[in-house]
C-alpha positions in Angstrom: -82.7 143.9 -152.6 -80.7 147.0 -153.6 -83.4 149.3 -152.3 -83.6 147.3 -149.0 -79.8 147.6 -148.7 -79.9 151.3 -149.3 -82.7 151.7 -146.7 -80.8 149.7 -144.2 -77.6 151.6 -144.9 -79.4 154.8 -144.3 -80.7 153.9 -140.9 -77.5 155.0 -139.3 -75.2 157.8 -140.5 -72.3 159.5 -138.9 -74.0 162.8 -139.5 -76.7 162.2 -136.9 -76.7 165.2 -134.6 -75.7 164.8 -131.0 -78.9 164.8 -128.8 -79.4 168.0 -126.8 -78.8 168.0 -123.1 -75.9 166.9 -120.9 -73.6 164.2 -122.1 -74.3 161.0 -120.0 -71.3 160.2 -117.7 -72.6 157.0 -116.0 -72.1 153.7 -117.8 -75.7 152.6 -118.3 -77.1 156.1 -118.9 -74.5 156.3 -121.7 -75.5 152.9 -123.1 -79.1 153.9 -123.2 -78.2 157.1 -125.0 -76.1 155.1 -127.4 -78.9 152.6 -128.0 -81.1 155.5 -129.1 -78.7 156.3 -131.8 -79.0 152.8 -133.4 -82.5 153.5 -134.7 -84.2 150.1 -135.4 -80.9 148.1 -135.6 -80.3 147.9 -131.8 -83.8 146.8 -130.8 -83.9 144.3 -133.6 -80.7 142.6 -132.5 -82.0 140.9 -129.3 -85.1 139.6 -131.2 -82.8 137.9 -133.7 -80.7 136.5 -130.8 -83.7 135.2 -128.9 -85.2 133.4 -131.9 -81.8 131.9 -132.8 -81.0 130.8 -129.3 -84.4 129.2 -128.7 -84.2 127.3 -132.0 -80.7 126.1 -131.1 -81.8 124.9 -127.6 -84.6 122.8 -129.2 -82.3 120.7 -131.3 -81.4 118.3 -128.5 -85.1 117.9 -127.7 -85.8 117.0 -131.4 -83.0 114.4 -131.3 -84.5 112.9 -128.0 -88.0 112.8 -129.5 -86.6 111.1 -132.7 -85.0 108.4 -130.6 -88.1 107.8 -128.5 -90.5 107.9 -131.5 -88.6 106.2 -134.2 -85.7 104.2 -132.7 -86.8 103.1 -129.2 -90.6 103.8 -129.1 -92.1 104.1 -125.7 -95.8 103.9 -124.7 -95.4 106.9 -122.5 -94.0 109.0 -125.4 -96.5 110.8 -127.6 -96.1 110.0 -131.2 -95.3 112.9 -133.4 -96.5 113.0 -137.0 -93.5 112.4 -139.3 -94.1 115.5 -141.4 -94.3 117.8 -138.3 -91.2 116.3 -136.8 -89.2 116.8 -139.9 -90.4 120.3 -140.3 -89.5 121.2 -136.7 -86.1 119.6 -137.1 -85.3 121.5 -140.3 -86.5 124.8 -138.8 -84.4 124.2 -135.7 -81.3 123.7 -137.7 -81.8 126.2 -140.5 -83.4 129.2 -138.8 -80.4 130.1 -136.6 -78.1 129.8 -139.6 -80.3 132.0 -141.8 -80.6 134.7 -139.1 -76.9 134.8 -138.3 -75.8 134.9 -141.9 -78.3 137.5 -143.0 -78.4 139.8 -140.0 -75.3 139.2 -137.8 -72.7 138.3 -140.4 -73.9 140.6 -143.2 -75.4 143.7 -141.7 -73.6 144.2 -138.4 -70.1 144.9 -140.0 -71.7 147.8 -141.8 -73.3 149.0 -138.6 -70.0 148.6 -136.6 -68.0 151.1 -138.7 -70.6 153.8 -138.7 -71.6 153.4 -135.0 -68.1 153.5 -133.7 -67.4 156.7 -135.7 -70.7 158.3 -134.6 -69.8 157.7 -130.9 -66.4 159.3 -131.4 -68.0 162.2 -133.3 -70.5 162.9 -130.5 -67.8 162.8 -127.8 -65.6 165.1 -129.9 -68.6 167.4 -130.2 -68.9 167.4 -126.4 -65.2 168.1 -125.9 -65.5 171.2 -128.1 -67.7 172.7 -125.3 -65.0 172.3 -122.7 -62.9 175.3 -121.6 -59.2 175.9 -122.2 -58.7 175.1 -118.5 -59.8 171.5 -119.2 -57.3 171.0 -121.9 -54.5 172.5 -119.8 -55.1 169.8 -117.2 -55.1 166.8 -119.6 -52.6 165.1 -121.9 -53.7 165.4 -125.5 -52.7 161.8 -126.1 -54.7 160.7 -123.1 -57.8 162.5 -124.4 -57.4 161.0 -127.9 -57.0 157.5 -126.4 -60.2 157.8 -124.4 -62.2 159.2 -127.3 -61.2 156.2 -129.3 -62.1 153.9 -126.4 -65.6 155.4 -126.1 -66.3 154.5 -129.7 -65.1 150.9 -129.6 -66.1 150.1 -126.0 -69.7 151.4 -126.5 -70.1 149.3 -129.6 -68.7 146.2 -128.0 -70.8 146.5 -124.8 -74.0 147.1 -126.7 -73.3 144.1 -129.0 -72.6 142.0 -125.9 -75.7 143.0 -124.1 -78.1 143.0 -127.1 -76.8 140.0 -128.8 -74.7 137.7 -126.7 -76.4 138.2 -123.3 -79.8 137.7 -124.8 -78.6 134.7 -126.8 -77.0 132.9 -123.8 -79.9 133.8 -121.4 -82.4 132.5 -123.8 -80.4 129.4 -124.5 -80.1 128.6 -120.7 -83.8 129.3 -120.0 -85.1 127.3 -122.9 -82.6 124.5 -122.1 -83.9 124.5 -118.5 -87.4 124.2 -119.9 -86.4 121.3 -122.2 -84.8 119.4 -119.2 -88.0 120.0 -117.2 -90.0 118.6 -120.0 -87.8 115.5 -120.2 -87.4 115.0 -116.4 -87.9 117.2 -113.3 -84.9 115.5 -111.8 -82.6 116.5 -114.7 -83.7 120.1 -114.2 -82.5 120.3 -110.6 -78.7 120.2 -111.3 -79.2 122.9 -113.9 -80.9 125.1 -111.3 -78.2 124.5 -108.7 -75.5 125.3 -111.3 -77.3 128.5 -112.3 -77.3 129.7 -108.6 -73.6 128.9 -108.1 -72.6 130.4 -111.4 -74.5 133.6 -110.7 -73.2 133.8 -107.2 -69.6 133.4 -108.4 -70.1 136.2 -111.0 -71.7 138.5 -108.4 -68.8 138.0 -106.0 -65.8 138.1 -108.4 -67.0 140.3 -111.3 -67.1 143.7 -109.4 -63.6 143.1 -108.2 -62.3 142.2 -111.6 -64.1 145.3 -113.1 -62.4 147.6 -110.6 -59.0 146.1 -111.3 -59.5 146.5 -115.0 -60.6 150.1 -114.6 -57.5 151.0 -112.7 -55.4 149.2 -115.4 -57.0 151.2 -118.2 -56.4 154.5 -116.3 -52.7 153.5 -116.0 -52.6 152.6 -119.7 -54.1 156.1 -120.6 -51.5 157.8 -118.4 -48.7 155.8 -120.1 -50.0 156.6 -123.6 -50.2 160.3 -122.6 -46.6 160.2 -121.4 -45.5 158.6 -124.6 -47.3 161.1 -126.8 -45.9 163.9 -124.7 -42.4 162.6 -125.4 -43.0 162.3 -129.1 -44.6 165.7 -129.3 -41.5 167.2 -127.7 -39.1 165.1 -129.7 -36.9 168.1 -130.5 -36.5 168.9 -126.8 -35.6 165.3 -126.1 -32.8 165.4 -128.8 -31.6 168.8 -127.9 -30.9 167.7 -124.3 -29.3 164.4 -125.5 -32.0 162.3 -123.8 -32.9 160.2 -126.9 -30.5 157.3 -125.9 -31.4 157.5 -122.2 -34.4 155.7 -120.6 -36.8 158.3 -119.4 -37.6 157.3 -115.9 -40.9 159.2 -115.9 -42.2 157.2 -118.9 -40.7 153.9 -117.6 -42.5 154.4 -114.3 -45.9 154.7 -116.1 -45.0 151.5 -118.0 -44.2 149.7 -114.7 -47.5 150.9 -113.1 -49.5 149.8 -116.2 -47.9 146.3 -116.2 -48.5 145.9 -112.5 -52.1 146.9 -112.6 -52.7 144.8 -115.8 -51.2 141.8 -114.2 -53.4 142.3 -111.1 -56.5 142.5 -113.2 -55.5 139.4 -115.2 -55.1 137.4 -112.0 -58.7 138.1 -110.9 -60.0 137.2 -114.4 -58.0 134.0 -114.2 -59.5 133.1 -110.8 -63.0 133.8 -112.0 -62.6 131.8 -115.2 -61.2 128.7 -113.4 -63.9 128.7 -110.7 -66.6 128.8 -113.4 -64.8 126.1 -115.4 -65.0 123.8 -112.4 -68.7 124.4 -112.1 -69.2 123.6 -115.8 -67.5 120.2 -115.5 -69.5 119.4 -112.5 -72.7 120.1 -114.3 -71.8 117.8 -117.2 -70.8 115.0 -114.9 -73.9 115.3 -112.8 -76.3 115.5 -115.7 -74.7 112.5 -117.4 -74.7 110.4 -114.3 -78.3 111.3 -113.3 -79.6 110.6 -116.8 -78.0 107.1 -116.8 -79.4 106.5 -113.3 -82.9 107.6 -114.2 -82.9 105.5 -117.4 -81.7 102.4 -115.5 -84.5 102.8 -113.0 -87.1 103.3 -115.8 -87.8 106.8 -114.7 -86.7 108.3 -118.0 -86.7 107.3 -121.6 -83.6 106.6 -123.7 -84.3 109.9 -125.4 -83.8 111.7 -122.1 -80.1 110.6 -122.1 -79.8 111.9 -125.7 -81.3 115.2 -124.5 -79.5 115.7 -121.2 -75.9 115.3 -122.3 -76.1 117.6 -125.4 -78.0 120.2 -123.3 -75.3 120.0 -120.6 -72.6 120.4 -123.2 -74.4 123.2 -125.0 -75.0 125.1 -121.8 -71.5 124.7 -120.5 -70.1 125.8 -123.9 -72.3 128.8 -123.4 -71.0 129.1 -119.9 -67.5 129.4 -121.3 -68.9 132.0 -123.6 -70.5 133.7 -120.5 -67.0 133.7 -118.9 -65.6 135.4 -122.0 -68.5 137.8 -122.1 -68.2 138.6 -118.4 -64.5 139.2 -118.8 -65.1 141.4 -121.8 -67.9 143.2 -120.0 -65.6 143.8 -117.1 -62.8 145.1 -119.3 -65.0 147.2 -121.6 -67.2 148.6 -118.8 -64.1 149.6 -116.8 -62.5 151.1 -119.9 -65.7 152.9 -120.9 -66.5 154.2 -117.4 -63.0 155.4 -116.9 -63.1 157.2 -120.2 -66.5 158.8 -119.4 -65.2 160.0 -116.1 -62.5 162.0 -117.9 -64.4 163.0 -121.0 -68.1 163.2 -120.2 -67.7 165.8 -117.4 -70.0 168.8 -117.4 -68.4 171.8 -119.1 -66.9 174.2 -116.5 -67.9 177.1 -118.7 -71.3 177.4 -120.2 -73.3 180.1 -122.0 -76.5 181.3 -120.4 -79.7 179.8 -122.0 -80.4 181.3 -125.5 -77.4 183.6 -125.2 -77.5 186.3 -127.9 -74.6 186.8 -130.3 -72.2 189.6 -129.6 -72.8 192.6 -131.9 -69.9 195.0 -132.3 -70.8 198.4 -133.6 -67.8 200.4 -132.3 -65.3 198.2 -130.5 -65.0 199.6 -127.0 -63.7 197.4 -124.2 -64.3 197.9 -120.5 -63.0 195.9 -117.5 -64.9 196.6 -114.3 -63.5 195.3 -111.0 -62.2 192.1 -112.5 -60.7 189.4 -110.2 -59.3 186.2 -111.5 -57.2 183.3 -110.3 -56.2 180.0 -112.0 -56.3 178.4 -108.5 -58.4 179.6 -105.6 -55.4 180.3 -103.4 -53.4 182.2 -106.1 -55.0 185.5 -107.2 -53.6 186.7 -110.4 -55.8 189.7 -111.3 -57.5 191.7 -108.6 -59.8 194.7 -108.9 -58.7 195.4 -112.5 -60.6 198.3 -114.2 -60.0 200.2 -117.4 -61.7 201.5 -120.5 -60.5 201.2 -124.1 -62.1 203.6 -126.6 -63.3 202.3 -130.0 -60.4 202.1 -132.5 -57.8 202.8 -129.8 -54.4 201.1 -130.0 -53.4 199.8 -126.5 -50.1 198.2 -125.5 -49.7 195.9 -122.5 -46.2 195.8 -121.0 -44.7 194.5 -117.8 -42.5 191.9 -116.3 -43.2 188.1 -116.8 -46.1 186.9 -114.7 -47.7 190.4 -114.5 -51.0 189.1 -115.9 -50.8 190.5 -119.5 -51.7 187.2 -121.3 -54.2 186.3 -118.6 -56.0 189.6 -119.4 -56.3 188.7 -123.1 -57.5 185.2 -122.2 -60.2 186.7 -120.0 -61.2 189.0 -122.9 -61.6 186.0 -125.2 -63.4 184.2 -122.4 -61.0 181.3 -122.3 -61.6 181.6 -118.6 -64.5 183.2 -116.7 -63.8 186.0 -114.2 -64.2 185.3 -110.5 -65.6 188.7 -110.0 -66.4 191.8 -112.0 -67.4 192.3 -115.6 -65.9 192.6 -119.1 -68.0 194.6 -121.5 -67.6 195.0 -125.3 -69.8 197.9 -126.6 -71.7 197.6 -123.3 -72.4 193.9 -123.7 -71.3 191.6 -120.8 -69.2 188.9 -122.6 -70.3 186.4 -119.9 -73.9 186.8 -121.2 -73.3 186.4 -125.0 -72.5 183.3 -127.1 -68.8 182.5 -126.7 -68.3 181.6 -130.4 -69.8 184.9 -131.5 -67.4 186.7 -129.1 -64.3 184.9 -130.5 -65.4 185.4 -134.1 -65.2 189.1 -133.5 -61.6 189.0 -132.1 -58.5 188.0 -134.1 -55.5 186.8 -132.2 -51.8 186.1 -132.9 -49.9 184.6 -130.1 -46.1 184.3 -129.5 -46.2 180.5 -129.5 -47.9 180.0 -132.8 -49.4 176.6 -133.3 -50.7 175.4 -136.6 -52.9 172.4 -137.4 -51.4 169.4 -139.3 -53.3 170.4 -142.4 -52.5 172.3 -145.6 -51.3 175.8 -145.6 -54.5 177.1 -147.2 -56.6 175.3 -144.6 -54.6 176.9 -141.8 -54.9 180.4 -143.2 -58.6 180.2 -143.7 -59.3 178.3 -140.5 -61.2 181.2 -139.0 -62.8 182.0 -142.4 -63.5 178.7 -144.0 -65.5 180.1 -146.9 -62.7 182.4 -148.1 -61.7 181.7 -151.7 -58.1 181.0 -152.7 -57.5 184.4 -154.1 -58.4 186.0 -150.8 -56.1 183.6 -149.0 -53.2 184.4 -151.3 -53.8 188.1 -150.9 -53.7 187.8 -147.1 -50.5 185.7 -147.3 -48.8 188.3 -149.5 -49.7 191.0 -147.1 -48.2 188.9 -144.2 -45.0 188.4 -146.2 -45.7 184.6 -146.4 -46.5 184.0 -150.1 -42.9 183.7 -151.3 -42.0 180.9 -149.0 -45.4 179.2 -149.2 -45.1 178.6 -153.0 -41.7 176.8 -152.4 -43.1 174.4 -149.8 -43.4 170.7 -150.5 -44.4 167.9 -148.1 -43.4 164.3 -147.9 -46.3 163.2 -150.1 -45.5 165.6 -152.9 -48.1 168.3 -152.2 -46.8 171.7 -153.0 -47.4 175.4 -152.2 -50.7 176.2 -150.4 -51.7 172.4 -150.6 -48.6 171.3 -148.6 -49.2 170.1 -145.1 -47.3 171.8 -142.3 -46.8 168.9 -139.8 -48.1 168.6 -136.3 -48.2 172.0 -134.7 -46.5 173.4 -137.8 -43.1 171.8 -137.0 -42.1 171.6 -140.7 -41.9 175.5 -140.7 -39.6 177.9 -138.9 -40.9 180.0 -136.1 -41.0 183.0 -138.3 -42.9 181.2 -141.1 -45.5 179.9 -138.6 -45.9 183.4 -137.3 -46.5 184.9 -140.8 -49.1 182.2 -141.6 -50.8 183.0 -138.3 -50.7 186.7 -139.2 -52.2 185.9 -142.7 -55.0 184.1 -140.9 -55.7 187.2 -138.8 -55.6 189.5 -141.9 -58.1 187.2 -143.7 -60.4 187.1 -140.7 -60.7 190.9 -140.6 -62.2 191.1 -137.1 -63.0 194.4 -135.5 -60.8 193.7 -132.4 -57.2 192.5 -132.8 -55.0 191.0 -130.1 -51.2 190.6 -130.8 -49.3 188.7 -128.1 -45.7 189.2 -129.2 -46.9 188.7 -132.7 -43.7 189.6 -134.5 -41.2 188.2 -131.9 -40.1 185.4 -134.2 -39.3 187.6 -137.2 -36.1 189.2 -138.3 -35.8 193.0 -138.1 -36.4 193.6 -141.8 -39.5 191.4 -142.0 -40.8 192.8 -138.7 -40.6 196.3 -140.1 -42.5 195.4 -143.2 -45.1 193.5 -141.2 -45.6 196.3 -138.8 -46.5 198.6 -141.7 -49.1 196.0 -142.9 -50.5 195.7 -139.3 -50.7 199.5 -139.0 -52.7 199.6 -142.2 -55.1 196.7 -141.3 -55.5 198.0 -137.8 -56.3 201.6 -138.7 -60.0 201.4 -137.8 -59.9 198.6 -135.3 -59.4 198.3 -131.6 -56.0 196.7 -130.9 -54.4 195.2 -127.8 -50.7 194.5 -128.2 -48.6 192.6 -125.6 -45.0 193.4 -126.1 -41.7 192.7 -124.4 -39.7 194.7 -127.0 -40.9 198.2 -126.1 -39.5 199.7 -129.3 -42.5 198.1 -131.2 -45.2 199.9 -129.2 -43.8 203.5 -128.9 -46.6 204.8 -131.1 -49.5 203.2 -129.2 -52.3 205.5 -128.2 -51.8 204.4 -124.6 -49.6 201.9 -122.8 -50.8 200.0 -119.8 -48.0 198.9 -117.5 -49.0 195.9 -115.5 -47.4 194.4 -112.4 -48.9 191.6 -110.2 -52.2 191.7 -111.9 -52.8 195.4 -111.7 -52.3 198.4 -114.0 -49.7 200.4 -112.2 -49.0 203.0 -114.9 -50.9 204.3 -118.0 -50.0 206.8 -120.7 -48.2 207.4 -123.9 -44.6 206.3 -124.3 -43.2 209.9 -123.9 -45.4 210.5 -120.8 -44.4 207.3 -119.1 -40.6 207.9 -119.8 -41.0 211.4 -118.3 -43.0 210.0 -115.3 -40.4 207.4 -114.4 -41.3 204.2 -112.5 -41.5 200.7 -113.8 -41.9 201.6 -117.5 -38.9 203.9 -117.5 -36.9 201.1 -115.8 -37.9 198.5 -118.5 -37.1 201.0 -121.3 -33.8 201.9 -119.8 -32.9 198.2 -119.3 -33.8 197.4 -123.0 -32.0 200.5 -124.3 -28.8 199.6 -122.5 -29.0 196.0 -123.7 -29.4 197.0 -127.3 -26.4 199.4 -127.1 -24.3 196.6 -125.7 
């Protein structure tokens, strides 16, 4: 038994790789893909349900035969051998119980936990292929809600279709056959009921499903707005909005309540129409069985068969209503989630894209055009060449395109025209991950994962040992404050967690941890986007020395607003409106005049004041 349990437990694991190819985005295509992940468990489930339902439907027939054979014998009724009858009766009662206890009640709970997690893992894997643009356009809370919904709704729908639908369908079909066996006239009301029941479902179900889908979309939007508020809790409190109803959030709640109420009304209508049909079936079956018996057209056993069959089928019909309601809810929920999550990636590598190989570290932009929106060109005709090991600074007014340039270099977005080459290799034709592994970045708005300090520092170099992590932290001036950290669960130092987005640390502390991460990664190309802006002057001076040492043989791009930090750059690119309008050393640009000289003069006068 232990070996069987271990075998069964190993049939499904959360480590199963995501199948190659596009992620299905239509409901039934997704369910077919999900069924393939269940191995033998999924196909076995309808077999169990069919056997269990058939055995259950034969119980009333066994009772009717017992009455006609042993209580009120009839010449028209074939005598059953006592042993065979008892055997059939026991089997009809015991078999469903055994199957449900052994398979459904014992094994499926184990399957549920793994399968739900596996579906979430596969959807998370798909989302990792999406571009930065995708995440810019979606609420993080909304994405998380839908990933969770994919796991649970996929499991629930497969369970409904493979277990409950097969069980109820088999029960109705076998019950129809039992009634036909007992009396053709008792079968007719069941046939009429089936037609009316199916017609009602066909008419009302699609409407209820659409209503529920709209309701889930509103719920996702509401959850996204709530998470957005909690993520920006500091802003809420700084602007004294924590005791004021946020109308934006309240409006999403109103819309969610309105659409949920609308969907519930349609489910209520469908349930009540089907309930009326159920009561009619019971009444007609009971009346006809009495009439047929009184006319001598049916045996007493027929009455004992018809009424339990009617009650069993109508009980199942109520089950069908619940199933239908659940299918409508879960289908709408799942399809709406798939519409958001299972979209084709808007940025893909070419088939069998090679890894980027950096031998020197040269960077070339050739006629690059780029726009976030088609009607708003941000970079146009941008061309320049950065020699291996050269230290380049990017300066210019806000909105000039400096950060967009580095985003294009990292291929967070694809260019609309032109090429970006690293050591002669077009970055659009190499593996994206290999590109980003060769570039280390520190941004002005440093964001850390809600993990331990050591996990954050070695995020780009997961195999680094603790001594290497500590060395990088010391070089970044972070070690001293790290050893004094303690989180709310008592973890200390490098094991302490930093909070969501690193909120438990100051801006300067976050920046130093981010710099330690870059130092540990030791990539051949470095990008610093206002990397020391959150540091005090003394710490910044120390850190600039470390950066100068670590950058000595590397190609470096530095975006700076404080021009004093980039005076010693090999070249300074002055950007304005997506173009490089000036280029040269600090001294040459001051002598040349123009935009750079204006920016320098403005900052110099501000520092004197």
